[in-house]
N, C-alpha and C positions, 0 to 999 in steps of 0.2 A: 775781484781785486780792488776795483774802484770804490766799492762800498766800504771796504775795510779802510782804504786810504782816507776817505771823507771822515769817517768816524775818528780816526786817530788824529786827523788835523783838528777836529773840534776839541778832542781831549787835550791836545797841545795848546790850543788857544785858551782853554779853561785853566790850564796850569800857568800859562803866562799871566792871565788875569789875577790869579791867586798871588803870584809874586808881586805884581804891581800894587795890589791892594794891601800887601803886607800881612797876609794870612798867618795865623799862629802856626807854629811848627807841627802841632798834632793834626792840623787840617790836612797836611800832606800825607799823613797816615790814612786818613779817611779817603783821600784822593786815590791812593794806591788800591784800597779796597774797592772804590768805585770803578776804577779801571779794570780790576779783576772781574767784577760783576758784569761789566760791559763785554769783556772778552769772553767770559763763559756764556753770556747770553747770545753772542754771535755764533757760538758753536751749536746752539740749539736750533732745530729745524723749524720750530714754531716761534714767531716773533714775540707773542704775548706770554713770555715765560717768567718765572719767579726771579731770575737774576736781574732782568731789566726792571721788574716791578720793585724789587727791594732796593735797587740802585737809587730810587727817588729819595729814600731816607738819607742815604749817604750824600747825595747831591745837596740836600737841604742843610746838612752839616757843613759842607764845603763852602757854601755861599753865606753861611751865618756870619754876621758882622754886627756887633753891638753898637758900632759907631753910626750905623745907618739910621737907627730909630731908638727913641727912648723906651719903646716897648720891649727891647731886647736887652737882657742882662749880660754882664761880662761873665762868661763861664769859667770857673777856676779849674786848674789842671786836674784836681782829684775827681771832679765830676766828669771831665772829659775821659779820664781813665775808666770810670764806671760805664760810660756810654760806649767806649771802645770794647769793653768786655762783653756787653750785651749784644752789640752789633756782631762781634766775632762769633758769639754763641749761636745766634740765629743763622748766620752764614754757614757755620760748621754743620748745623743740622741739615741744611739744604744739600751741602756738598756730600755728606755721608749717604743720604738717600740717592742722590744723583749717581754716585759711583757704584753703589750697591745694585740698584735696579738695572743699570746699564749692563752689568756683568751677568745678571740672572735672567733678564727679560729684554730681548731686542726691541728696538723702536719699530713700531709698525702701526698701521691703521687697518681696521677690518673693512673689507670691501662690501660685505653684506649689509643690507639696510632693512630693518624691520619697519612695519607700519606703526607710526606714532600718532595716528589721527585721533584715536580715543584719548590718548594721553594729552594731546594738545587741548581738547575741549575740557577735559577734567581740570587741568592746571589753569586754564583760562577762567573757568567758573570759580575755582578756589581763590584765584588771585583777585577777582573782581569783588568778592564778598566784602572785604573791609572797606573798599572804596564806595560801594553802594550804601553800606551802613553809615559811612562818614558823610556822604552827600545828604542822606536823609536826616542825619543828626545835626550837622552844623552848616550844611550848604556847601557852596563852592568857594574855597579859600581865596582865590585870586579876585573874586567879585565882592568879597566882604572886607574892604579896606578899613572900615571903622573898628571892627573887632578882629583884625587880621591875626594877631599873635594868639589870641584865645582860640580862634577857629582852627588854626593849624595845630595847636597843642592838643586839642580834644578831638581831632579828626579821626584818628585810628581807634577802633573799639578795643577795649582791654581784653586780652585773651586771644584775639584774632589778628593782632598786628603782624605776626610772623607770616600770615597768609599773603601779604603783599609781595613776598619774594617768589611766589609761584608764578606771578604774571610775567616777569622778565624771562623766565625759563621757556615760555612759549616762543620767544624769538629763536632760541637755539633749536627747538623742536621743528619750527617752520623751516629753518635753513637746512636742517638735517634731512627733511623730507623733500627738499627742493620744491616746496609747495608755495607758489607765489601768493595765493590767497591767504594762507596762514602767515606768511612773512609780512605782507602789507597790513593785515589786521593787527598782528602783535606789535609791529612798529608804531602804528597809529595809536593804539590804546596806551602803550607804555609812554610814548612821547607826550600825548595829550594829558594824561593823568599827572605826569611829572611837572608839566607846566602849570596846570590849574592848581596844583598843591604848592607851587612856588618852593620846591624842595631841591636844593643843590645835590643832596645825596641821591635822590631819585634820578636826577639827570645823570649822575655819575654811574649808577647801576645800569641805567638804560644804555648809555654810551658803551660801557664795558661789555655788556652782553651782546650788543649789536656788532661791535668791532670784532670780538672773539668769533661770533657766528659767521661773519663775513670772511674772516681770514681762514677759518677751518673748513667751512662748508660751501662758501661762495665760489663763483667762477674763478678759475686760476688767473691771477693777474701777475704782471711783472713785479719784481722786487721794488723797482722804483715807484710804481703806483702805490704799493702797500706802504712804503715809507712816507710818501706824500700824504696819504690819508691819515696815518698816525701822527705825523708832524702837524697837519692842519688841525686835528683834534686837540693836540697839546697846546698849540698857539691860541686856540679859541677859549681855553680854560680861564685866563684872566678876565676876559670880557664877560663870560658867564658869571663868574664870581661878582664882578662889579654890578652887573645888571640885577642879579638876585639880591645883592646887598642893598642896593638903592630901592628896589621894589619892596623889600621887607621893612626897611627902616627909614623910608623917605621922610616920615613925619618927625623923627628924632635923629636927624642925620648928624653924625659926628665925623664926617669925612675929613674935615680940616684937621682933626686930631692925628691923622695918620701921616701928616707931612710936617714933622716937627724939627727935623734936623737939616743942616745945610746940604747933606748928601742927597736926602730924599725929597727935598722941597721942589725939585725940578721934575719929579716924576708924577704922573697922573695916578689917580686911584686905581685905574685899570691895571697898573703895574705894582704900586706900593701895597695895596690891600692883599693881593695874592701872595706877594713876597712875605708879608707878615703872617698870613695864614700858614705859609710854607715853613716858617722858621720859629714862630713864637712858642710852639709847643716845647722846644728845648729850653726856653727861658723859664717856663712854668715848671718843667721837670727839675731844673737847677734850683729854683727857689724852694721847691718841695724838699729836695734832698738836703738843702742847707738848713731847713727849718724843722722838719719832722724828726722826732726821736723815738716815738712809740709806734710799734707795728700792729697790724690788724690780723695777721695770721690767716689769710684766706678770704676775708670779707669782700675784697675787690675782685680777686681772681675767680672766685666761685659765684660771683653775683649773677652771671647769665643763667645758670642752672637753678639757683634759688629763686630768682625772679620769674622764670618760666613756670615754676611750680606754685607761683603766687604765695611765696613764703617770705616776702620782703621784711615782715616784722621780726623775723629771726636774725636779721643782719644787724650787727652792732659795730661801731667804728670807734677805736681808741684814739684815732687822729684822722684828720682830713687833709686832702690835697690843698696846696697853696697856689694862688694866682699871683704872678709877678705884677702885672698891671692889666686892669680891665680896659677894653671889653674882650680881650683875647683870653678865653677861658677854657682852652684845651691843653692837654698834656701829652708829650711824646710817650710812646707806648711802654717804656720801662717804668713809668711812674707808678702804675698800679702794682706792679710786681715788687718794686722797692717799698711801697706802702705796706705790703703784706709781709714780705720776708727779707727786706733789706738787700744787702749785696748778693746774698744767695739767690734771691728771686730774680735779680737782673741777670745772673749768670746761667741759672738752670732752666727756667721756664722758656725763655726765647729759643733755646736749643730744641725743645720738643715741638714748639710751634713751627720752627723751620722744617723739622722732620715731616710734620703733617702737611704743610703747604706744598712741599716739593713732591711728596708721595701722591697727593691729589692731582697735581699737575701731570705727573708721569702717567698715572692711570687714565687721565683725560685724553692725552694725545696718543695713547696706544690703541684707542678704539673709538669708533663713531657711536658714542653713547651720550645723549643729552643730559642724562642724570649725572654722570660722572663729570661732564663739562660744567654743569651747574654747581656741583660740589667744589670743584676747583675754583670757580669764579667767586663763590661766596666766601672763600678764604683769600682769594687774590685781592679783592677790593679792600678789606682791612689791612692787608699787607702793604698795599699801595699807600695807605693813609697812616702808616706807623709813625711818621714824623709829626703828624698832626694830632692824632688821637688813637687810643687803643680800643678799637671796636670789638676786639676779642673779649673785653671785659666790660667797658663802660656802657656800650650799647647792647651788647649781648646776643646779637642775632647770628654771628657766624656759625658757631658750633650747633646751636639749636636748629637752624635752617639746614645745616649740613646733615643732621640726623633725620629731619623731616624729608629731605630729598631722598636720603637713603632708604627710608621706610617705604615711601611711595614707589621708588624704583624697584625695591624688592618685591612689592606686591604686583607690579606690572610684569616683572620677570617670571614670577610664579604663574601668572595668568597666561603668559605666552607659552610657557612649557606645557601647560595643559592643552 
């Protein structure tokens, strides 16, 4: 009861802050959807669920304020309506699966535990292959500050870059086996390689897989301790962003450019930079919608599969996405679907992604299966970043890695049956 009370107090304070800041009327609609997601997330027995994860995008819309920075555009009402339709479509896809699977398959966890020792070593070997090739090819990025950008860009070998996603799966396998040696080895390797690569995304993957594994397979802790851990991780994100940004761009620092308005001038980069990362994707989405008139009919949406087949030369673009203001060059996730199919892309495609994300989540929490856990997390991470970028299309790893996890999981299951 106390947990619910604390959350609703926070939600009330957020609403009060919106009123004081003079938030546009449509922001209150996003606030209602945000409260709905939080309420539905509270009903789930597992804290790292899609409702909480998707709520991040709604929160970024709630705190969006073009008066805070010159890097944020004033979003017109017609674009807000498109955003609302896309948000609602994704949410409806999740709700549909949520209600359907709850009726047909009760929530449960299997108590039996298979031996995943061979699986651990195979995934560890596969996950280390691109890193070993990268070290031999360009060296250790964090130690090569002279050609740092070039080193990081050419680190992953072409054709094997997807293999890096096998390494974080060893964390789940270790926790599922209750094997301390596996747990410590997987945590060390994932953490060490994330740091030496100076990659924010690798840190995010590492943290997500670790938190999920701890919550699902770790020793049972009180709800308060779980919340403290999640909150501590969330509060550390601004400092991680600031540290990585300064490390990557210390020679050409433009940090002073992030503090250009009266409202933000009193904030440190540790706050202002993550805020702009958190909100600028909507500015670039808006600028693109207001500028682009020709569609690409699938070039962006199908890019992950075309790229995985090394057929990039077959892709052609009638128009390209537009950046509102550099250096923030990412677009909120509706952008690619709008670029391909216009309004219909914003309404239809998010619905199916919402279906897949929640289906993977439900399958994950209903059994102690590291493969299904990995499949959910590889979709959960891009879902968390929807306000920032569409990793389902632009980066292209989610569905490809989802399939690779599934193939290896099938092969392991066939071997176990024998």
